[in-house]
C-alpha positions as CSV (number, residue, x, y, z in Angstrom):
1,S,0.0,-0.2,0.0
2,L,1.0,3.8,-0.5
3,P,2.1,6.0,2.4
4,T,-0.6,7.9,4.3
5,A,0.9,11.2,3.2
6,T,0.9,10.0,-0.7
7,R,-2.6,8.6,-0.4
8,S,-4.0,11.9,1.2
9,L,-2.6,14.5,-1.5
10,F,-5.2,14.0,-4.0
11,R,-8.1,14.2,-1.6
12,D,-6.5,17.2,0.4
13,A,-6.1,19.3,-2.6
14,A,-9.4,18.2,-4.3
15,L,-11.1,19.4,-1.2
16,L,-9.1,22.6,-1.2
17,S,-9.6,23.4,-4.7
18,S,-13.6,23.5,-3.8
19,L,-14.2,21.5,-6.8
20,V,-14.6,18.4,-5.1
21,T,-16.6,17.6,-1.8
22,R,-16.5,14.9,0.7
23,A,-19.9,13.5,-0.6
24,D,-18.2,13.2,-4.2
25,I,-15.2,11.5,-3.0
26,D,-17.6,8.9,-0.8
27,A,-19.6,7.9,-3.6
28,A,-16.2,7.4,-5.7
29,V,-15.1,5.3,-3.5
30,A,-18.3,3.3,-3.0
31,L,-18.4,2.5,-7.0
32,I,-14.7,1.4,-6.9
33,Q,-15.5,-1.1,-4.0
34,T,-18.5,-2.2,-5.8
35,D,-16.7,-2.6,-8.9
36,P,-16.0,-6.5,-9.5
37,E,-12.9,-5.9,-11.2
38,A,-11.4,-3.6,-8.6
39,P,-9.1,-5.2,-5.7
40,P,-10.7,-5.0,-2.4
41,A,-9.4,-2.1,0.0
42,P,-10.4,-0.4,2.9
43,L,-11.8,3.3,1.9
44,T,-8.9,5.0,3.6
45,V,-6.4,3.3,1.1
46,T,-8.0,3.7,-2.2
47,P,-5.5,4.6,-4.4
48,D,-5.2,8.2,-5.5
49,S,-5.0,7.5,-9.4
50,L,-8.1,4.8,-8.9
51,L,-9.8,7.7,-7.2
52,A,-8.9,10.7,-9.5
53,D,-10.0,8.1,-12.6
54,K,-13.5,7.5,-10.9
55,L,-14.1,11.2,-10.4
56,V,-13.2,12.0,-14.1
57,D,-15.5,9.3,-15.3
58,M,-18.4,10.6,-12.8
59,E,-17.7,14.0,-14.7
60,V,-17.1,15.6,-11.0
61,I,-13.5,16.7,-12.8
62,T,-11.7,16.7,-15.9
63,R,-8.8,14.9,-16.9
64,Y,-6.2,18.0,-16.5
65,Q,-8.2,18.9,-13.3
66,A,-7.4,15.7,-12.2
67,D,-3.7,15.5,-13.3
68,Q,-3.2,18.8,-11.4
69,L,-4.7,18.0,-8.1
70,L,-2.7,14.5,-8.0
71,A,0.4,16.6,-8.2
72,G,-0.8,18.5,-5.2
73,R,-2.0,22.0,-7.0
74,N,-5.3,22.9,-5.5
75,K,-5.7,26.5,-7.0
76,L,-7.9,25.8,-10.5
77,N,-9.3,29.2,-11.0
78,L,-8.7,33.0,-12.5
79,G,-11.2,35.1,-10.5
80,P,-14.2,33.4,-11.6
81,Y,-12.8,31.3,-13.9
82,I,-12.5,27.6,-13.3
83,I,-9.7,25.9,-15.6
84,T,-10.8,22.4,-17.0
85,D,-8.2,22.0,-19.8
86,W,-5.1,23.3,-21.4
87,I,-5.7,24.0,-24.8
88,A,-2.0,25.3,-26.2
89,Q,1.3,27.5,-25.7
90,G,1.1,30.8,-27.5
91,G,3.4,33.5,-28.5
92,M,2.5,35.5,-25.0
93,G,1.7,32.9,-22.8
94,Q,-0.3,29.7,-22.2
95,V,-4.1,29.1,-23.4
96,F,-6.7,27.4,-21.0
97,K,-10.0,26.2,-21.4
98,A,-12.1,27.5,-18.7
99,E,-15.9,27.6,-17.6
100,H,-17.4,30.9,-15.9
101,K,-18.5,29.8,-12.3
102,M,-22.1,31.9,-12.5
103,M,-22.6,31.9,-16.2
104,G,-21.3,28.5,-17.0
105,R,-19.8,29.5,-20.1
106,E,-17.3,27.8,-21.6
107,S,-14.2,30.2,-22.4
108,A,-10.5,30.6,-23.7
109,V,-8.2,32.0,-21.3
110,K,-4.8,33.4,-22.5
111,V,-2.5,33.9,-19.5
112,L,0.8,35.9,-19.5
113,P,3.7,33.7,-18.1
114,L,4.9,35.0,-14.7
115,N,8.4,35.0,-16.0
116,K,7.5,37.3,-18.8
117,S,5.1,39.3,-16.5
118,T,7.8,42.3,-17.3
119,P,6.3,46.1,-17.1
120,E,6.8,45.9,-20.9
121,A,4.9,42.6,-21.5
122,I,2.2,43.8,-19.0
123,A,1.5,47.0,-21.2
124,N,1.7,44.8,-24.1
125,F,-0.9,42.2,-23.0
126,N,-3.0,45.2,-21.7
127,R,-2.9,46.9,-25.4
128,E,-3.8,43.3,-26.7
129,I,-6.7,43.4,-24.6
130,R,-8.1,46.8,-25.8
131,T,-7.2,46.1,-29.2
132,Q,-9.4,43.0,-29.1
133,A,-12.2,44.9,-26.9
134,Q,-12.9,47.1,-29.8
135,L,-13.8,44.0,-32.5
136,D,-17.0,42.4,-33.0
137,H,-17.4,40.2,-36.0
138,P,-18.5,36.8,-36.9
139,N,-15.2,36.2,-38.5
140,L,-13.0,37.2,-35.5
141,V,-12.7,35.6,-32.3
142,R,-14.1,38.0,-29.4
143,A,-13.0,38.9,-26.1
144,Y,-15.5,38.9,-23.1
145,D,-13.4,39.6,-20.4
146,A,-10.1,40.3,-19.1
147,G,-8.5,41.0,-15.4
148,H,-5.5,39.7,-12.9
149,D,-5.7,37.1,-10.1
150,G,-2.9,38.1,-8.0
151,N,0.1,38.7,-10.3
152,V,-1.1,36.6,-12.7
153,Y,-3.0,38.3,-15.8
154,Y,-5.3,37.1,-18.1
155,L,-7.6,37.8,-20.9
156,V,-10.7,35.6,-21.7
157,V,-11.9,35.2,-25.4
158,E,-14.5,33.2,-27.0
159,Y,-13.8,29.5,-27.2
160,V,-13.6,28.0,-30.7
161,P,-14.4,24.2,-30.8
162,G,-13.0,22.4,-33.7
163,T,-9.3,23.2,-34.7
164,D,-6.9,25.3,-36.5
165,L,-6.0,25.4,-40.3
166,R,-2.7,24.3,-39.3
167,R,-3.6,21.2,-38.0
168,L,-6.5,20.4,-40.2
169,V,-3.8,20.5,-43.1
170,R,-1.5,18.4,-40.8
171,S,-4.2,16.0,-40.1
172,Q,-5.9,15.8,-43.3
173,G,-3.7,17.1,-45.9
174,P,-4.0,19.7,-48.5
175,L,-7.5,21.1,-48.9
176,S,-9.9,21.1,-51.8
177,V,-10.1,24.4,-53.5
178,Q,-13.6,24.7,-52.3
179,Q,-12.5,24.2,-48.5
180,A,-9.6,26.4,-48.9
181,A,-11.2,29.1,-50.6
182,N,-14.3,29.2,-48.1
183,I,-12.1,29.1,-45.1
184,I,-9.6,32.0,-46.4
185,M,-13.0,34.1,-47.6
186,Q,-14.4,34.0,-44.3
187,A,-11.0,35.1,-42.9
188,A,-10.7,37.7,-45.3
189,R,-13.8,39.1,-43.8
190,G,-12.5,39.4,-40.7
191,I,-9.1,41.0,-41.5
192,D,-11.2,43.3,-43.7
193,Y,-13.1,44.3,-40.8
194,A,-10.2,45.1,-38.5
195,H,-8.5,46.9,-41.4
196,Q,-11.7,48.9,-41.8
197,R,-10.8,50.3,-37.8
198,G,-7.5,50.9,-38.6
199,L,-5.8,47.9,-37.5
200,I,-3.4,45.7,-39.0
201,H,-3.1,42.0,-37.6
202,R,0.5,41.7,-38.3
203,D,0.7,37.7,-38.0
204,V,-1.7,36.2,-40.4
205,K,-1.0,32.7,-40.6
206,P,-2.7,29.2,-40.7
207,G,-2.0,28.5,-36.7
208,N,-4.4,31.8,-36.3
209,I,-7.6,30.9,-38.4
210,L,-9.7,28.5,-36.3
211,V,-12.2,26.3,-37.9
212,R,-15.8,24.9,-36.4
213,P,-16.8,21.7,-37.0
214,D,-19.6,23.6,-39.3
215,G,-17.2,25.1,-41.0
216,V,-16.9,28.6,-39.9
217,A,-13.7,30.4,-39.5
218,K,-12.6,33.0,-36.9
219,V,-9.3,35.0,-37.2
220,S,-7.4,34.6,-33.8
221,D,-4.4,35.9,-31.9
222,L,-4.5,39.7,-32.2
223,G,-1.4,40.1,-30.0
224,L,0.9,41.4,-32.4
225,A,-1.7,43.7,-34.1
226,G,-0.9,47.5,-34.2
227,F,-3.0,50.6,-35.2
228,V,-1.7,52.2,-38.4
229,D,-2.5,55.8,-36.9
230,K,-0.9,55.1,-33.5
231,A,2.5,53.5,-34.5
232,E,4.1,55.8,-31.9
233,N,2.3,54.4,-28.9
234,D,3.0,50.8,-29.9
235,P,6.0,49.6,-28.1
236,R,6.8,47.3,-31.0
237,A,6.7,49.6,-33.5
238,G,9.5,49.4,-36.3
239,K,10.4,46.0,-34.7
240,I,10.1,42.7,-37.2
241,V,7.4,41.1,-35.6
242,G,5.3,38.1,-37.1
243,T,6.3,34.4,-38.1
244,A,9.0,34.0,-40.7
245,D,7.1,31.9,-43.2
246,Y,4.4,34.5,-43.5
247,L,6.3,37.6,-43.1
248,S,5.7,40.1,-46.1
249,P,8.6,41.5,-47.7
250,E,8.1,45.2,-46.2
251,Q,7.8,43.7,-42.9
252,I,11.2,42.8,-43.1
253,L,12.8,45.6,-44.9
254,S,10.8,48.5,-43.6
255,P,8.2,47.0,-40.4
256,A,7.9,50.9,-39.6
257,E,6.0,51.4,-42.6
258,I,3.7,48.5,-43.2
259,T,0.1,48.6,-44.2
260,P,-2.8,46.3,-44.4
261,T,-1.8,44.7,-47.8
262,S,1.1,43.3,-45.5
263,D,-1.8,41.1,-43.8
264,I,-2.7,40.0,-47.8
265,Y,0.2,38.8,-48.7
266,S,0.6,36.6,-45.2
267,L,-2.9,35.4,-45.9
268,G,-2.1,34.7,-49.4
269,C,0.8,32.4,-48.2
270,T,-1.6,31.0,-45.7
271,L,-4.0,30.1,-48.7
272,Y,-1.2,28.5,-50.7
273,Y,-0.3,26.5,-47.4
274,A,-3.9,25.5,-47.3
275,V,-4.1,24.0,-51.1
276,C,-0.5,22.7,-51.3
277,G,0.3,21.2,-47.9
278,K,3.7,23.0,-47.7
279,V,4.7,26.4,-47.0
280,P,5.7,28.7,-49.6
281,F,9.4,28.5,-48.5
282,P,9.9,25.1,-46.7
283,G,13.2,24.6,-44.5
284,G,16.4,26.8,-43.8
285,T,16.5,29.3,-40.8
286,P,14.3,32.4,-40.6
287,A,16.9,34.6,-42.2
288,S,17.0,32.3,-45.3
289,K,13.2,32.4,-45.2
290,A,13.2,36.2,-45.1
291,K,15.7,36.5,-47.9
292,R,13.8,33.9,-50.0
293,H,10.4,36.4,-49.5
294,L,12.5,39.1,-50.8
295,E,14.0,37.5,-53.6
296,E,12.3,34.5,-54.8
297,T,9.0,32.6,-56.2
298,P,7.8,29.6,-54.5
299,W,7.2,26.6,-56.8
300,H,3.9,26.4,-58.9
301,P,1.2,25.6,-56.6
302,R,-0.1,22.7,-59.6
303,R,3.0,20.7,-58.7
304,F,1.4,19.9,-55.5
305,A,-2.0,20.0,-56.5
306,P,-2.4,19.5,-60.0
307,E,-6.3,20.2,-60.4
308,I,-6.0,23.8,-59.1
309,S,-7.4,26.1,-62.2
310,E,-4.3,28.9,-63.6
311,E,-7.1,31.4,-62.4
312,F,-7.0,30.3,-58.8
313,V,-3.0,30.0,-59.0
314,E,-3.4,33.7,-60.5
315,L,-5.5,35.0,-57.3
316,I,-2.7,33.5,-55.1
317,A,0.2,35.2,-57.1
318,D,-1.6,38.6,-56.5
319,M,-2.2,38.5,-52.8
320,M,1.9,37.1,-52.9
321,E,3.1,40.0,-55.0
322,K,6.7,41.4,-53.5
323,K,5.3,44.9,-54.1
324,P,2.4,45.9,-51.6
325,D,1.3,48.4,-54.4
326,D,1.4,45.3,-56.8
327,R,-0.9,43.1,-54.4
328,I,-4.6,43.1,-54.0
329,Q,-5.5,46.1,-52.0
330,S,-8.0,45.2,-50.0
331,A,-9.3,42.2,-47.9
332,A,-12.8,42.9,-49.2
333,E,-11.6,42.3,-52.6
334,V,-9.6,39.2,-51.4
335,A,-13.2,38.0,-50.3
336,Q,-14.9,39.0,-53.1
337,R,-12.4,37.0,-55.7
338,L,-12.7,34.1,-53.6
339,E,-16.2,34.1,-53.5
340,P,-16.5,31.8,-56.8
341,W,-14.9,29.1,-55.3
342,A,-15.9,29.2,-52.0
343,S,-19.2,27.0,-52.3
344,D,-21.1,25.7,-49.1
345,I,-18.4,22.9,-48.3
346,G,-20.7,21.5,-45.3
347,P,-19.5,20.1,-41.9
348,I,-15.5,20.0,-41.6
349,R,-14.0,17.0,-40.0
350,T,-11.6,18.6,-37.3
351,Q,-10.2,16.1,-35.7
352,H,-7.6,17.2,-33.3
353,L,-4.1,15.7,-33.8
354,S,-2.8,13.4,-30.7
355,K,-1.9,15.1,-27.7
356,S,2.1,15.5,-26.4
357,P,2.8,12.7,-24.3
358,W,4.2,15.3,-22.5
359,T,2.4,16.7,-19.2
360,P,0.5,20.0,-19.8
361,P,2.2,22.8,-17.7
362,P,0.1,23.9,-14.3
363,L,-1.9,26.8,-14.2
364,P,0.7,30.0,-13.0
365,T,0.1,30.6,-9.5
366,G,3.3,32.6,-8.5
367,G,5.0,29.6,-7.1
368,E,8.6,29.1,-7.8
369,D,7.7,25.6,-9.5
370,D,5.2,26.8,-12.0
371,A,6.4,24.9,-15.3
372,Q,6.5,27.0,-18.3
373,E,7.2,24.6,-21.2
374,T,5.6,24.4,-24.5
375,N,3.7,21.3,-25.6
376,P,6.5,19.6,-28.0
377,G,3.2,17.9,-29.9
378,F,2.3,21.4,-31.5
379,A,6.0,22.1,-33.0
380,E,6.1,22.6,-36.7
381,F,8.7,23.8,-38.6
382,E,6.4,26.7,-40.3
383,D,6.5,28.4,-37.2
384,V,10.0,28.9,-36.5
385,G,10.9,32.5,-35.9
386,S,7.6,33.4,-34.7
387,G,7.8,36.7,-32.3
388,H,10.4,39.4,-33.0
389,F,12.4,38.4,-36.0
390,D,15.8,40.0,-36.8
391,P,17.6,38.2,-40.1
392,S,20.6,40.3,-38.9
393,S,21.1,38.0,-35.9
394,Q,21.9,35.1,-38.5
395,G,25.3,35.0,-40.0
396,S,25.4,35.6,-43.7
397,D,27.8,35.6,-46.5
398,G,25.0,37.7,-48.6
399,T,24.5,34.9,-50.8
400,F,21.0,33.5,-52.2
401,P,20.0,29.9,-52.5
402,L,20.0,29.1,-56.0
403,L,16.4,28.5,-56.4
404,S,14.8,31.1,-57.6
405,G,16.2,30.9,-61.6
406,L,15.8,26.9,-61.5
407,Q,12.3,26.2,-59.4
408,E,9.1,27.0,-61.7
409,T,7.6,29.9,-61.0
410,S,3.8,31.4,-61.1
411,R,4.5,34.8,-61.3
412,V,8.2,36.5,-61.6
413,R,8.0,39.7,-63.9
414,T,10.7,42.0,-65.7
415,N,11.1,45.4,-65.5
416,H,8.9,46.1,-67.9
417,G,6.0,44.0,-66.3
418,R,6.3,41.1,-68.8
419,R,6.3,37.6,-67.4
420,K,9.2,35.8,-67.6
421,P,8.9,32.1,-68.8
422,P,9.1,28.9,-66.0
423,I,12.4,28.1,-66.9
424,L,15.9,29.5,-67.0
425,L,17.2,30.9,-70.2
426,L,21.0,30.5,-71.4
427,S,21.3,34.5,-71.4
428,E,19.6,34.9,-68.0
429,A,22.0,31.9,-66.7
430,K,25.0,34.2,-68.0
431,T,23.7,37.1,-66.2
432,L,23.0,35.2,-63.1
433,I,26.6,33.6,-62.9
434,E,27.8,37.1,-63.3
435,S,25.7,38.3,-60.2
436,P,27.9,39.4,-57.4
437,T,25.6,37.8,-55.0
438,I,26.3,34.0,-56.6
439,T,29.4,32.5,-55.0
440,K,31.8,30.8,-57.4
441,S,30.6,27.2,-56.4
442,A,27.0,28.4,-57.4
443,A,28.5,29.6,-60.7
444,V,30.2,26.4,-61.3
445,V,26.9,24.5,-60.9
446,I,25.0,27.0,-63.4
447,A,27.9,26.2,-65.8
448,L,27.9,22.4,-65.6
449,A,24.0,22.9,-65.9
450,I,24.4,24.5,-69.4
451,A,27.7,22.8,-70.5
452,V,26.6,19.5,-70.1
453,P,23.4,19.2,-72.1
454,A,24.9,21.2,-74.5
455,A,28.2,18.6,-74.8
456,L,25.4,15.9,-74.8
457,L,23.8,17.5,-77.7
458,L,27.1,17.8,-79.5
459,G,28.2,14.6,-79.0
460,A,24.8,13.1,-80.4
461,I,25.1,15.2,-83.5
462,M,28.5,14.0,-84.2
463,G,27.7,10.5,-83.8
464,F,25.0,10.7,-86.1
465,L,27.3,12.2,-88.9
466,V,30.0,9.6,-88.3
467,G,27.4,6.9,-88.3
468,S,26.2,8.3,-91.8
469,V,29.4,8.5,-93.5
470,M,30.4,5.0,-92.3
471,N,27.4,4.0,-93.7
């Protein structure tokens, strides 16, 4: 049998939490003792783990609450909100599922980590709260409440059942054109609503587009958002913030001068991911991704989804133009152009991925042992580089990957606005070899790529002529 102190740890924590009563414990023990498969044991020595499992089965507590109580943690509330589960680790902090004590409404609670609760972080968190409080649109996650419990600051927002677009693509593969168009059209409408109020999201990506089982999409995580006309009051103004796989070129070159079209570029990258199942520029470091956003064109979408029409490819290209002035100028126009493809897709199967085997972190309470770990099961390389992004922090010799000239392109223009062919011409290869941004080894590769086929062709001609003479 287990030591008395260990046996009582769960019960003491459960009673102190006010989530469980003595009557609940007695009822659970009685059910355990009448279970023919359970080993006989006196009431006082029923193992904590067995008691916790039974209380979960009785729906007195949730599995997350049981795990926390088994660890001896008895504070499972933030103000009037009872924490029922852990959702994820976000850029600004942990996100929990909660229920209001009086109203019984399920919500998502974003908690600012204690180890990041500096005066600047608290100011940014309060700014996010005020930002979300100004927005009310069916395609944006609504803010309900905010407050602090001791030193723990939290924001309460609408709980959206289902999944996010990133997990949807990871679990089911690339979406159909109709599904992707429907989801991105809804996101564009929500983003347009924010733009009309002078707000730029700055971190549009698949992970920030939530999809309910009924197909309704909502844009979330406005933590990086900023108002166009209030940049001087934004502590992050002029900094490169966002996620490397979805950063617009101007966010990298001139982050202090971004416009709503930056969100349109990121939404174009998101649409590309939805139909291709891959980010526009996979692999590499955040710095190399930034360079590719500035210099290169992604692989043609039909390489991954042959059924996509050229008109749909053109729409993605118009959203992902390098120059802001060449892009679609409003999210409303994006939604309008997507509408012909966005047929009613009905219910969407939004199964969650298997959770990480790692235990979710506890609710921050101000103690020294509060864990602030992320869930490794949610990590994915397209999210590398989220947060403040500084390409100059990466070592670089100024060279660019040898992909922009050799891979398929959906839309590369000359200075005269004419479209280049999707292959590298001989004259362009010579120019590329002489470019100061290409290393000597890269030039050798290009030269061989040109010389070897030419030599093979010449050899074939000579062989044919010799054969003709001998015959």
